[in-house]
C-alpha positions in Angstrom: -2.9 22.4 11.8 0.3 22.6 9.9 1.8 19.1 9.1 4.9 17.7 7.1 4.8 14.1 5.9 8.2 12.7 5.3 8.9 9.4 3.3 12.0 8.0 1.9 9.9 5.7 -0.4 11.2 5.4 -3.8 7.9 5.1 -5.7 4.1 5.4 -5.6 3.0 2.3 -4.2 2.6 1.6 -0.5 3.6 4.8 1.5 3.5 7.1 -1.5 -0.1 6.4 -2.3 -1.1 6.5 1.4 0.7 9.7 2.1 -1.0 11.3 -0.9 -4.5 10.3 0.5 -3.6 11.6 4.0 -2.2 15.0 2.6 -5.2 15.6 0.2 -7.7 14.9 2.7 -6.1 17.1 5.4 -5.9 19.9 2.8 -9.5 19.5 1.9 -10.3 19.9 5.7 -8.5 23.2 5.7 -5.2 22.1 7.1 -1.7 22.9 5.7 -0.1 19.4 4.7 3.2 19.5 2.9 5.1 16.3 1.5 8.8 16.0 2.0 10.4 13.2 -0.2 13.8 11.8 -1.1 13.0 10.3 -4.5 12.6 12.2 -7.8 10.1 9.6 -9.1 7.8 10.0 -6.1 8.2 13.7 -6.0 7.0 13.9 -9.7 4.1 11.6 -9.0 2.9 13.6 -5.9 3.1 16.7 -7.8 0.7 15.2 -10.4 -1.8 14.7 -7.7 -1.6 18.6 -7.1 0.3 18.3 -3.8 3.1 20.6 -2.6 6.2 18.7 -2.2 9.8 19.4 -1.2 12.5 16.9 -2.1 15.6 16.7 0.2 18.7 14.5 -0.1 17.9 11.1 0.8 20.9 8.8 0.9 22.3 9.4 4.4 21.3 10.9 7.8 24.0 13.5 7.9 24.1 17.3 8.5 23.2 18.1 4.8 20.0 15.9 5.2 19.2 17.2 8.7 19.5 20.9 7.7 17.5 20.2 4.5 14.6 18.8 6.6 14.7 21.6 9.2 14.5 24.2 6.4 11.5 22.4 4.9 9.8 22.3 8.3 10.6 25.9 8.9 9.1 26.8 5.4 5.9 25.1 6.1 5.8 26.1 9.8 5.1 22.5 10.6 4.0 21.7 14.1 3.9 17.9 13.5 5.8 15.6 11.1 4.6 12.2 10.2 7.4 9.6 9.2 7.3 6.1 8.2 10.8 4.6 8.1 13.6 4.1 10.7 15.7 6.4 8.6 13.1 9.2 8.6 12.7 8.7 12.4 16.4 9.4 13.0 16.3 12.3 10.6 13.4 13.9 12.3 15.0 13.5 15.7 17.8 15.6 14.7 15.9 18.1 12.5 13.3 18.8 15.4 16.1 19.8 17.8 16.4 22.8 15.6 12.7 23.2 14.7 10.3 22.0 17.2 7.7 19.7 15.9 5.9 16.5 17.3 7.0 13.4 15.6 4.3 10.8 14.6 5.7 7.3 13.4 3.4 5.7 10.8 5.0 2.5 11.6 5.9 0.7 8.4 8.3 -2.0 9.3 7.2 -5.3 7.8 9.9 -7.3 6.0 12.6 -7.2 8.8 12.8 -6.9 12.6 12.9 -3.4 14.0 16.2 -2.0 14.9 15.9 -1.8 18.7 19.5 -1.1 20.0 20.2 1.8 22.3 20.4 4.7 19.8 17.2 3.5 18.1 15.5 3.6 21.6 16.8 7.1 21.9 15.3 8.1 18.7 11.9 6.6 19.4 11.9 8.3 22.8 11.1 11.5 20.9 8.0 10.1 19.4 4.7 11.7 20.2 2.6 8.7 19.0 2.7 5.7 16.6 0.1 5.0 14.0 -0.4 1.3 13.1 -2.5 0.5 10.0 -3.4 -3.0 11.3 -3.6 -4.9 14.6 -1.2 -7.3 13.1 1.6 -4.8 12.7 1.0 -3.3 16.2 1.2 -6.7 17.7 4.4 -7.5 15.6 6.0 -4.2 16.8 5.2 -4.8 20.5 6.3 -8.5 20.1 9.8 -7.4 19.1 10.1 -4.5 21.5 7.7 -4.6 24.4 8.6 -1.2 25.5 6.9 0.4 22.2 3.6 -0.5 24.0 4.1 2.4 26.2 4.3 5.0 23.1 0.8 6.5 22.6 -0.8 4.8 19.6 -3.6 4.9 17.2 -4.8 2.1 14.8 -5.8 3.9 11.6 -6.3 1.5 8.4 -6.0 2.7 4.9 -9.1 4.2 3.4 -10.1 4.1 -0.1 -11.9 6.5 -2.6 -14.9 4.6 -3.9 -15.8 7.3 -6.3 -12.4 7.3 -7.9 -11.8 3.5 -7.6 -15.0 1.9 -9.1 -15.7 -0.5 -11.9 -15.1 1.2 -15.3 -16.2 -1.2 -18.2 -15.0 1.3 -20.9 -11.7 1.6 -19.3 -11.5 -2.3 -19.0 -12.1 -2.6 -22.6 -9.3 0.0 -23.4 -6.9 -1.8 -21.1 -7.4 -5.1 -23.0 -7.0 -3.3 -26.4 -3.9 -1.7 -25.1 -2.2 -5.0 -24.2 -3.8 -7.0 -26.9 -5.5 -9.4 -24.5 -7.9 -11.6 -26.5 -11.6 -11.2 -25.5 -11.8 -15.0 -24.9 -9.1 -15.0 -22.2 -9.7 -14.6 -18.5 -7.6 -12.0 -16.9 -6.0 -12.7 -13.5 -4.1 -9.6 -12.2 -1.6 -8.9 -9.4 -0.5 -5.3 -8.5 2.6 -5.2 -6.5 6.3 -4.4 -6.6 8.2 -7.0 -8.4 10.2 -8.1 -5.6 10.7 -11.5 -3.8 8.5 -10.9 -0.8 5.4 -10.2 -3.2 5.1 -13.9 -4.1 4.5 -13.6 -7.8 6.4 -16.9 -8.4 3.6 -18.5 -6.3 0.9 -17.1 -8.5 2.9 -18.2 -11.6 3.0 -21.7 -10.4 -0.7 -21.8 -9.5 -2.0 -20.2 -12.6 0.1 -22.6 -14.7 -1.6 -25.4 -13.1 -5.0 -23.8 -13.6 -4.3 -23.2 -17.4 -3.1 -26.7 -17.8 -6.7 -27.7 -16.6 -7.9 -26.1 -19.7 -8.8 -22.6 -18.7 -7.7 -19.8 -21.3 -6.2 -17.1 -19.0 -3.6 -14.3 -19.0 -1.7 -13.2 -16.0 -1.3 -9.5 -15.8 1.4 -8.1 -13.4 1.1 -4.5 -12.7 4.3 -3.0 -11.2 8.0 -2.5 -11.5 11.0 -3.9 -9.6 14.2 -5.9 -9.8 12.6 -9.2 -10.4 11.0 -8.4 -13.7 13.5 -10.3 -15.9 13.4 -13.4 -13.7 9.6 -13.4 -13.6 9.4 -12.9 -17.3 11.6 -16.0 -17.8 9.6 -18.0 -15.2 6.3 -17.3 -16.9 7.7 -18.1 -20.3 9.3 -21.4 -19.2 5.9 -22.4 -17.8 4.0 -21.6 -20.9 2.0 -19.1 -19.0 0.8 -15.9 -21.1 1.7 -13.0 -19.1 1.7 -9.2 -19.4 4.0 -7.0 -17.6 2.7 -3.4 -17.5 5.3 -1.7 -15.3 4.2 0.8 -12.8 0.8 2.3 -13.8 -0.8 5.7 -12.8 -4.1 5.5 -11.0 -6.3 6.0 -14.1 -4.6 3.0 -15.8 -4.8 0.9 -12.6 -8.5 1.5 -12.3 -8.8 0.2 -16.0 -6.5 -2.8 -15.1 -8.7 -3.7 -12.1 -11.9 -3.3 -14.2 -10.5 -5.7 -16.8 -9.6 -8.3 -14.3 -11.9 -11.4 -13.8 -10.0 -12.1 -10.7 -7.3 -10.4 -8.6 -4.7 -12.5 -6.8 -2.4 -11.1 -4.1 0.2 -13.9 -3.3 2.4 -11.4 -1.1 4.1 -13.3 1.7 3.8 -10.4 4.2 1.6 -7.4 4.4 0.8 -4.6 6.8 -2.5 -3.5 5.0 -2.2 -3.8 1.2 -3.4 -0.8 -0.9 -3.7 -3.1 -3.9 -6.2 -5.4 -2.4 -8.3 -2.5 -1.1 -8.2 -0.8 -4.5 -9.3 -4.0 -6.3 -12.2 -4.4 -3.7 -13.2 -0.9 -4.3 -13.4 -1.7 -8.0 -15.7 -4.7 -7.1 -13.2 -7.4 -8.1 -13.1 -10.8 -6.4 -9.8 -11.2 -4.7 -7.9 -14.5 -3.6 -5.0 -13.4 -1.3 -2.3 -15.1 0.8 -3.4 -14.9 4.4 -0.2 -13.0 5.4 0.1 -10.1 7.9 -2.8 -7.7 8.0 -4.4 -8.8 4.6 -7.3 -10.6 6.3 -8.0 -7.6 8.3 -8.9 -5.8 5.1 -10.2 -8.6 3.0 -12.4 -10.2 5.7 -12.1 -13.8 7.0 -15.6 -15.3 6.7 -15.3 -15.9 2.8 -18.1 -13.6 1.7 -15.9 -10.6 0.7 -12.9 -12.6 -0.6 -10.9 -15.8 -0.4 -7.7 -16.3 1.9 -5.2 -19.1 1.2 -2.1 -20.1 3.0 0.9 -18.1 2.0 3.5 -19.8 -0.4 1.2 -22.6 -1.3 0.6 -22.8 -5.2 -1.8 -25.8 -4.8 -4.2 -24.0 -2.5 -4.0 -20.7 -4.7 -4.8 -22.9 -7.9 -7.6 -24.6 -6.2 -9.2 -21.3 -5.2 -8.8 -19.9 -8.5 -10.2 -22.8 -10.3 -13.2 -22.8 -8.0 -14.0 -19.3 -8.6 -13.7 -19.5 -12.3 -16.1 -22.5 -12.3 -18.7 -20.4 -10.2 -19.3 -17.0 -12.0 -22.2 -16.2 -9.6 -19.9 -16.6 -6.5 -17.2 -14.4 -8.3 -19.8 -11.7 -9.0 -21.1 -12.0 -5.5 -17.5 -11.7 -4.0 -16.7 -8.6 -5.9 -19.9 -6.8 -5.0 -19.5 -7.7 -1.3 -15.9 -6.6 -1.4 -16.9 -3.2 -2.5 -19.7 -2.9 0.1 -17.1 -3.8 2.8 -14.7 -1.0 1.6 -17.7 1.5 1.5 -18.6 0.7 5.1 -15.4 -0.3 6.8 -12.7 1.5 5.1 -14.0 4.7 3.6 -11.4 7.3 2.7 -13.2 10.0 4.7 -12.9 8.0 7.9 -9.2 7.4 7.4 -8.6 11.2 6.9 -10.9 12.0 9.9 -9.0 9.6 12.1 -5.6 11.1 11.2 -7.0 14.6 11.8 -8.2 13.6 15.3 -5.0 11.8 16.1 -2.8 14.8 15.0 -5.2 17.2 17.0 -4.6 15.1 20.2 -0.8 14.9 19.7 -0.7 18.8 19.2 -3.1 19.3 22.1 -4.6 22.4 20.4 -1.2 24.0 19.6 -1.2 23.0 15.8 
């Protein structure tokens, strides 16, 4: 099969990381998979992963962008194109009038309602299929636009590389040394974009309470974004020791996860969070807000992670305090979390499901 993967994402987290896994897996299975991006930062990061990438203009959906995408599709000979934003659906709609390829929408609308006016329905009418990462996001899409239930769909959760993402004690020590984290301090880590919907202010409030109970801890925030200055000021005002690492590459993130005594994911809305899956693969105990599809990944019976209500600092503080008071449970949660990833969300299953979905969409023509 010859497949293009188009994304307007600005950075590595989320769609960028998932697209890399899909493309690498398809290529390892003998297919031609080519990334098409609109942001230089993501282009560079994907090339570091050894992937072929074409960057096209990304600001608008005009003739220049449509022709650039059509040329990219023709160069690859793509018979299918995977897209993940409304802008990319529109762009692909026009580009595939000139280069026939089946459009597969990896539905990624999470923080706002889908656009469903007449022209958006026209664009979506060209879809060959939708791929949903969780039951939550499929139900959310259909709730906003019931007619989307008529589009052929597949549910394919993210998968995780448990060889690459695994506990690394040496990397953990190096991470602590790099950021001058005292050996006596407990590390609580969040990995997410520094934006309002990710809930870092909830974690700061919760961890401030925990620290006032006498626990020596450092809050490590891995990610970049427009709220960094605000969150730095917030942590400082609360007297909470905090380390802001910026956006880290995969190798450094593995060190960060391995250094964490506990991972908190306070995000107020998620489809199927990569950061939680990576932390679980690294055998970290996770406390997460029960928002969106997070519970589908972490599990709901309390044996593989702890879910708390979203935007509730008190509940998050109580869960964190309880786990630090019970090291045996913390260790058991981390070990069970890794087993859950190995059995329920292995990377190879994700790639195989995409391969099967694309083969069905193309009907043997790819």
